[in-house]
mmCIF file as gemmi writes it, N, C-alpha and C atoms, coordinates in Angstrom:
data_model
loop_
_atom_site.group_PDB
_atom_site.id
_atom_site.type_symbol
_atom_site.label_atom_id
_atom_site.label_alt_id
_atom_site.label_comp_id
_atom_site.label_asym_id
_atom_site.label_entity_id
_atom_site.label_seq_id
_atom_site.pdbx_PDB_ins_code
_atom_site.Cartn_x
_atom_site.Cartn_y
_atom_site.Cartn_z
_atom_site.occupancy
_atom_site.B_iso_or_equiv
_atom_site.pdbx_formal_charge
_atom_site.auth_seq_id
_atom_site.auth_asym_id
_atom_site.pdbx_PDB_model_num
ATOM 1 N N . MET Axp A 1 ? -65.509 27.059 26.04 1 0 ? 1 A 1
ATOM 2 C CA . MET Axp A 1 ? -64.472 27.918 26.56 1 0 ? 1 A 1
ATOM 3 C C . MET Axp A 1 ? -64.523 29.246 25.808 1 0 ? 1 A 1
ATOM 4 N N . SER Axp A 2 ? -64.591 30.333 26.547 1 0 ? 2 A 1
ATOM 5 C CA . SER Axp A 2 ? -64.652 31.658 25.94 1 0 ? 2 A 1
ATOM 6 C C . SER Axp A 2 ? -63.268 32.284 25.874 1 0 ? 2 A 1
ATOM 7 N N . SER Axp A 3 ? -63.067 33.047 24.831 1 0 ? 3 A 1
ATOM 8 C CA . SER Axp A 3 ? -61.825 33.794 24.737 1 0 ? 3 A 1
ATOM 9 C C . SER Axp A 3 ? -61.922 35.016 25.639 1 0 ? 3 A 1
ATOM 10 N N . ALA Axp A 4 ? -60.793 35.65 25.878 1 0 ? 4 A 1
ATOM 11 C CA . ALA Axp A 4 ? -60.77 36.862 26.699 1 0 ? 4 A 1
ATOM 12 C C . ALA Axp A 4 ? -61.625 37.956 26.061 1 0 ? 4 A 1
ATOM 13 N N . ALA Axp A 5 ? -61.617 38.024 24.747 1 0 ? 5 A 1
ATOM 14 C CA . ALA Axp A 5 ? -62.403 39.049 24.049 1 0 ? 5 A 1
ATOM 15 C C . ALA Axp A 5 ? -63.897 38.855 24.284 1 0 ? 5 A 1
ATOM 16 N N . ILE Axp A 6 ? -64.355 37.608 24.23 1 0 ? 6 A 1
ATOM 17 C CA . ILE Axp A 6 ? -65.774 37.323 24.456 1 0 ? 6 A 1
ATOM 18 C C . ILE Axp A 6 ? -66.153 37.639 25.897 1 0 ? 6 A 1
ATOM 19 N N . THR Axp A 7 ? -65.296 37.265 26.823 1 0 ? 7 A 1
ATOM 20 C CA . THR Axp A 7 ? -65.546 37.558 28.231 1 0 ? 7 A 1
ATOM 21 C C . THR Axp A 7 ? -65.662 39.06 28.462 1 0 ? 7 A 1
ATOM 22 N N . THR Axp A 8 ? -64.794 39.829 27.827 1 0 ? 8 A 1
ATOM 23 C CA . THR Axp A 8 ? -64.836 41.283 27.959 1 0 ? 8 A 1
ATOM 24 C C . THR Axp A 8 ? -66.137 41.85 27.412 1 0 ? 8 A 1
ATOM 25 N N . VAL Axp A 9 ? -66.562 41.371 26.243 1 0 ? 9 A 1
ATOM 26 C CA . VAL Axp A 9 ? -67.807 41.857 25.636 1 0 ? 9 A 1
ATOM 27 C C . VAL Axp A 9 ? -68.995 41.516 26.527 1 0 ? 9 A 1
ATOM 28 N N . ILE Axp A 10 ? -69.008 40.323 27.077 1 0 ? 10 A 1
ATOM 29 C CA . ILE Axp A 10 ? -70.106 39.925 27.963 1 0 ? 10 A 1
ATOM 30 C C . ILE Axp A 10 ? -70.162 40.834 29.185 1 0 ? 10 A 1
ATOM 31 N N . LYS Axp A 11 ? -69.023 41.111 29.78 1 0 ? 11 A 1
ATOM 32 C CA . LYS Axp A 11 ? -68.996 42.003 30.948 1 0 ? 11 A 1
ATOM 33 C C . LYS Axp A 11 ? -69.499 43.388 30.583 1 0 ? 11 A 1
ATOM 34 N N . MET Axp A 12 ? -69.105 43.879 29.414 1 0 ? 12 A 1
ATOM 35 C CA . MET Axp A 12 ? -69.582 45.185 28.966 1 0 ? 12 A 1
ATOM 36 C C . MET Axp A 12 ? -71.096 45.177 28.784 1 0 ? 12 A 1
ATOM 37 N N . MET Axp A 13 ? -71.603 44.121 28.169 1 0 ? 13 A 1
ATOM 38 C CA . MET Axp A 13 ? -73.042 44.029 27.927 1 0 ? 13 A 1
ATOM 39 C C . MET Axp A 13 ? -73.818 43.926 29.228 1 0 ? 13 A 1
ATOM 40 N N . GLU Axp A 14 ? -73.279 43.198 30.197 1 0 ? 14 A 1
ATOM 41 C CA . GLU Axp A 14 ? -73.983 43.01 31.467 1 0 ? 14 A 1
ATOM 42 C C . GLU Axp A 14 ? -74.171 44.32 32.22 1 0 ? 14 A 1
ATOM 43 N N . SER Axp A 15 ? -73.364 45.323 31.918 1 0 ? 15 A 1
ATOM 44 C CA . SER Axp A 15 ? -73.497 46.612 32.6 1 0 ? 15 A 1
ATOM 45 C C . SER Axp A 15 ? -74.607 47.47 32.001 1 0 ? 15 A 1
ATOM 46 N N . LEU Axp A 16 ? -75.186 47.019 30.901 1 0 ? 16 A 1
ATOM 47 C CA . LEU Axp A 16 ? -76.219 47.778 30.197 1 0 ? 16 A 1
ATOM 48 C C . LEU Axp A 16 ? -77.608 47.29 30.592 1 0 ? 16 A 1
ATOM 49 N N . PRO Axp A 17 ? -78.621 48.143 30.377 1 0 ? 17 A 1
ATOM 50 C CA . PRO Axp A 17 ? -80.004 47.714 30.633 1 0 ? 17 A 1
ATOM 51 C C . PRO Axp A 17 ? -80.375 46.51 29.754 1 0 ? 17 A 1
ATOM 52 N N . VAL Axp A 18 ? -81.295 45.695 30.242 1 0 ? 18 A 1
ATOM 53 C CA . VAL Axp A 18 ? -81.693 44.471 29.55 1 0 ? 18 A 1
ATOM 54 C C . VAL Axp A 18 ? -82.175 44.752 28.129 1 0 ? 18 A 1
ATOM 55 N N . GLU Axp A 19 ? -82.903 45.838 27.94 1 0 ? 19 A 1
ATOM 56 C CA . GLU Axp A 19 ? -83.416 46.158 26.604 1 0 ? 19 A 1
ATOM 57 C C . GLU Axp A 19 ? -82.262 46.373 25.629 1 0 ? 19 A 1
ATOM 58 N N . VAL Axp A 20 ? -81.217 47.036 26.086 1 0 ? 20 A 1
ATOM 59 C CA . VAL Axp A 20 ? -80.054 47.284 25.233 1 0 ? 20 A 1
ATOM 60 C C . VAL Axp A 20 ? -79.306 45.965 24.996 1 0 ? 20 A 1
ATOM 61 N N . GLN Axp A 21 ? -79.209 45.134 26.008 1 0 ? 21 A 1
ATOM 62 C CA . GLN Axp A 21 ? -78.579 43.824 25.843 1 0 ? 21 A 1
ATOM 63 C C . GLN Axp A 21 ? -79.295 43.023 24.761 1 0 ? 21 A 1
ATOM 64 N N . ASP Axp A 22 ? -80.619 43.067 24.779 1 0 ? 22 A 1
ATOM 65 C CA . ASP Axp A 22 ? -81.402 42.339 23.782 1 0 ? 22 A 1
ATOM 66 C C . ASP Axp A 22 ? -81.129 42.864 22.374 1 0 ? 22 A 1
ATOM 67 N N . ARG Axp A 23 ? -81.022 44.192 22.237 1 0 ? 23 A 1
ATOM 68 C CA . ARG Axp A 23 ? -80.729 44.78 20.925 1 0 ? 23 A 1
ATOM 69 C C . ARG Axp A 23 ? -79.352 44.365 20.44 1 0 ? 23 A 1
ATOM 70 N N . ILE Axp A 24 ? -78.385 44.393 21.337 1 0 ? 24 A 1
ATOM 71 C CA . ILE Axp A 24 ? -77.024 43.99 20.971 1 0 ? 24 A 1
ATOM 72 C C . ILE Axp A 24 ? -77.005 42.525 20.563 1 0 ? 24 A 1
ATOM 73 N N . ALA Axp A 25 ? -77.678 41.681 21.33 1 0 ? 25 A 1
ATOM 74 C CA . ALA Axp A 25 ? -77.715 40.246 21.025 1 0 ? 25 A 1
ATOM 75 C C . ALA Axp A 25 ? -78.316 40.004 19.642 1 0 ? 25 A 1
ATOM 76 N N . GLU Axp A 26 ? -79.366 40.726 19.308 1 0 ? 26 A 1
ATOM 77 C CA . GLU Axp A 26 ? -79.987 40.562 17.995 1 0 ? 26 A 1
ATOM 78 C C . GLU Axp A 26 ? -79.024 40.988 16.888 1 0 ? 26 A 1
ATOM 79 N N . HIS Axp A 27 ? -78.333 42.097 17.068 1 0 ? 27 A 1
ATOM 80 C CA . HIS Axp A 27 ? -77.345 42.542 16.08 1 0 ? 27 A 1
ATOM 81 C C . HIS Axp A 27 ? -76.223 41.513 15.929 1 0 ? 27 A 1
ATOM 82 N N . LEU Axp A 28 ? -75.766 40.971 17.04 1 0 ? 28 A 1
ATOM 83 C CA . LEU Axp A 28 ? -74.706 39.964 16.989 1 0 ? 28 A 1
ATOM 84 C C . LEU Axp A 28 ? -75.163 38.703 16.267 1 0 ? 28 A 1
ATOM 85 N N . ARG Axp A 29 ? -76.4 38.272 16.53 1 0 ? 29 A 1
ATOM 86 C CA . ARG Axp A 29 ? -76.936 37.092 15.837 1 0 ? 29 A 1
ATOM 87 C C . ARG Axp A 29 ? -76.943 37.317 14.324 1 0 ? 29 A 1
ATOM 88 N N . GLU Axp A 30 ? -77.411 38.48 13.906 1 0 ? 30 A 1
ATOM 89 C CA . GLU Axp A 30 ? -77.458 38.794 12.481 1 0 ? 30 A 1
ATOM 90 C C . GLU Axp A 30 ? -76.054 38.835 11.89 1 0 ? 30 A 1
ATOM 91 N N . TYR Axp A 31 ? -75.127 39.458 12.607 1 0 ? 31 A 1
ATOM 92 C CA . TYR Axp A 31 ? -73.751 39.571 12.139 1 0 ? 31 A 1
ATOM 93 C C . TYR Axp A 31 ? -73.111 38.19 12.015 1 0 ? 31 A 1
ATOM 94 N N . ILE Axp A 32 ? -73.299 37.348 13.017 1 0 ? 32 A 1
ATOM 95 C CA . ILE Axp A 32 ? -72.739 35.999 12.994 1 0 ? 32 A 1
ATOM 96 C C . ILE Axp A 32 ? -73.361 35.179 11.87 1 0 ? 32 A 1
ATOM 97 N N . ASP Axp A 33 ? -74.666 35.306 11.667 1 0 ? 33 A 1
ATOM 98 C CA . ASP Axp A 33 ? -75.323 34.61 10.553 1 0 ? 33 A 1
ATOM 99 C C . ASP Axp A 33 ? -74.705 35.02 9.222 1 0 ? 33 A 1
ATOM 100 N N . ASP Axp A 34 ? -74.469 36.319 9.043 1 0 ? 34 A 1
ATOM 101 C CA . ASP Axp A 34 ? -73.855 36.818 7.81 1 0 ? 34 A 1
ATOM 102 C C . ASP Axp A 34 ? -72.445 36.252 7.638 1 0 ? 34 A 1
ATOM 103 N N . LEU Axp A 35 ? -71.68 36.224 8.716 1 0 ? 35 A 1
ATOM 104 C CA . LEU Axp A 35 ? -70.328 35.673 8.641 1 0 ? 35 A 1
ATOM 105 C C . LEU Axp A 35 ? -70.349 34.193 8.288 1 0 ? 35 A 1
ATOM 106 N N . GLN Axp A 36 ? -71.277 33.451 8.89 1 0 ? 36 A 1
ATOM 107 C CA . GLN Axp A 36 ? -71.378 32.021 8.587 1 0 ? 36 A 1
ATOM 108 C C . GLN Axp A 36 ? -71.765 31.796 7.13 1 0 ? 36 A 1
ATOM 109 N N . ASP Axp A 37 ? -72.681 32.618 6.617 1 0 ? 37 A 1
ATOM 110 C CA . ASP Axp A 37 ? -73.054 32.52 5.202 1 0 ? 37 A 1
ATOM 111 C C . ASP Axp A 37 ? -71.844 32.789 4.313 1 0 ? 37 A 1
ATOM 112 N N . GLU Axp A 38 ? -71.07 33.798 4.661 1 0 ? 38 A 1
ATOM 113 C CA . GLU Axp A 38 ? -69.884 34.139 3.878 1 0 ? 38 A 1
ATOM 114 C C . GLU Axp A 38 ? -68.856 33.002 3.92 1 0 ? 38 A 1
ATOM 115 N N . ILE Axp A 39 ? -68.675 32.394 5.081 1 0 ? 39 A 1
ATOM 116 C CA . ILE Axp A 39 ? -67.741 31.27 5.208 1 0 ? 39 A 1
ATOM 117 C C . ILE Axp A 39 ? -68.202 30.104 4.338 1 0 ? 39 A 1
ATOM 118 N N . ARG Axp A 40 ? -69.501 29.792 4.411 1 0 ? 40 A 1
ATOM 119 C CA . ARG Axp A 40 ? -70.031 28.682 3.589 1 0 ? 40 A 1
ATOM 120 C C . ARG Axp A 40 ? -69.856 28.989 2.102 1 0 ? 40 A 1
ATOM 121 N N . TRP Axp A 41 ? -70.097 30.234 1.717 1 0 ? 41 A 1
ATOM 122 C CA . TRP Axp A 41 ? -69.95 30.642 0.32 1 0 ? 41 A 1
ATOM 123 C C . TRP Axp A 41 ? -68.507 30.459 -0.127 1 0 ? 41 A 1
ATOM 124 N N . ASN Axp A 42 ? -67.569 30.938 0.683 1 0 ? 42 A 1
ATOM 125 C CA . ASN Axp A 42 ? -66.145 30.821 0.331 1 0 ? 42 A 1
ATOM 126 C C . ASN Axp A 42 ? -65.685 29.365 0.275 1 0 ? 42 A 1
ATOM 127 N N . GLU Axp A 43 ? -66.231 28.522 1.137 1 0 ? 43 A 1
ATOM 128 C CA . GLU Axp A 43 ? -65.853 27.118 1.147 1 0 ? 43 A 1
ATOM 129 C C . GLU Axp A 43 ? -66.385 26.361 -0.066 1 0 ? 43 A 1
ATOM 130 N N . SER Axp A 44 ? -67.454 26.853 -0.657 1 0 ? 44 A 1
ATOM 131 C CA . SER Axp A 44 ? -68.035 26.157 -1.79 1 0 ? 44 A 1
ATOM 132 C C . SER Axp A 44 ? -67.268 26.401 -3.087 1 0 ? 44 A 1
ATOM 133 N N . PHE Axp A 45 ? -66.267 27.28 -3.044 1 0 ? 45 A 1
ATOM 134 C CA . PHE Axp A 45 ? -65.465 27.541 -4.247 1 0 ? 45 A 1
ATOM 135 C C . PHE Axp A 45 ? -64.02 27.26 -4.03 1 0 ? 45 A 1
């Protein structure tokens, strides 16, 4: 189940060329990985 915010971002991305969508997806993957690392770090203390 997606939140309204995620749905909005997806709609925004879908209006962009595929190459730009791919760049955004890569940035999001990196950002999410960093957030997950930070969460794991905080949970370990």
